[in-house]
Structures are given as C-alpha cells and as structure tokens.
N, C-alpha and C positions, 0 to 999 in steps of 0.2 A: 499591472501585476503579471508576473511570470512565474510559472511553476515548471521546473525542469526535472523530469524523471530519468532515472537511470537504474541499471542493475538487472534488467530482465535478460532472458536468454533461454537456452535449451539445456535441460538437465535430465539425467536418468532418474527413475523412481528411487526415492530415498535420499536424493540429493538436497542441497540447500542453495538458496539465493537470498541476497539482501537487496531490497529495493530502496532507493533514496528519492526524495523529492525536495529539491532546493527551491525555496521561495524568495522572491524579491518584489519590492514595490508595495509592501504592506507591512503592518506591524504584526509579525507572525504570532507572537505570544498572545495576542488578543483573540485569536480565533480557534474554534474547534477544527481539528484536522483528522484526516483518516484516509482509508483506502477502500475503493470499490473494485469489483472485477466483473468482467462481462465476457460471455462466450457467444459465438454467432447464433443469432436467432433468439437469444434470451435477453431478459432485462438485466440491467446493471444491478449487482447485489452488493450490499455492504459487507466488507470483510472485518474491519475494526476501525475504531475511532478513539480519539483522545480529546476531551474537552479542554478549553483554555485553562481550566483549573487542574488538569492532569488526571481526570477520571477516565478510565479506559473501559471500553465495551468491545467485546468480540461477538461475532455471530456464531451460533451453534457451538461446535466443539473445536473451532479453529484455534482456540487458545492453547490447545494441546501441542500444536506444532508451529504456530505463528506468534511473533512478538512484535507489537507496535511500540514505537518510541518516538520521542521528539526532542530536539535540541534547540531550545529557544535562542541560545547564543549564536548558533550557526544557521538559524532559520531553516532547519531541515527536519524532515519527517522520514522515518525509516519503517520498513517492514522486513523483519527477519523471518524467513520461511524455511523450516526444516522438515525433513522426512516428506518431501514433496511426493504427491500422488498424481497419476494422470488426470484425475478429475480436478486438479488445481490449474490445469491448463486454461488460460484466459488472458485477456488484456486487462492489466491492472492500472487503475486510475487513482491518482491521489487528489485530494481536495483540501483546500485551506479556506475556510469560510464558504463562500459561494463560488470560489474559483477552482477550476479543474486543470489538472495536468493533461498532457497530450496522450498519455497511455503508453505502457510498455508491455511487450508480449512476453509471457511466461509459457513455455512449452515443456511439459514433463512427458518424456517418452523414452522407451528403451530402443 
C-alpha cells in the first residue's frame, strides 16, 4: 500500500491550498479516509474524514473553511483549505483505512 501526498506549501493568511493523497495497492472505495494534522509537541488531531459510504465528519468549525472529498475512480483523497490562518500551520497526514501518508507541511505565515 502506498499513499502519496502532495499540495502542501507556504501561503499567506487568507490563502488557499489543496492537498491530495493518491492511494495504490488497496481497494480505495472500501475504506474510510481522511486527514489529520500535527504541530510540534502536540498530538495528531483529526481534521476531517469520509466513510466508505460517503458520510463526512469535520472537527470543530473547520468545515467553514475546509472541504474534504474523495474520488473513488482516481483512488484519491482531497482537502481543499481556504482562508488559511497561522494556526492551521502543521504537518498534514492522510489516512486510508489503517494506512498513513508521509505527511505534507502546510505553513501559513505573512
């Protein structure tokens, strides 16, 4: 199983990024998928997830600015992040079932 993340980077406050997580080696549509994020010294925290049936959960008020989606035909998971804030700075990890991506750094700074 391989999960390849992309789309991270540095943006100014108010900017947008779209993270992608391309999966291979498993039947993507059968699994819950989602995104966690982690800052130094903190525990990894859930951002959003989608069940295999398409039910979406967001943590706290992130749904105001973040949109999670999945494309089962492309075996890819996405996280659209808008109006980014400095507190969104973290390493973002995707998961597909019990499998994890390598993480992609998102830095929001002026």
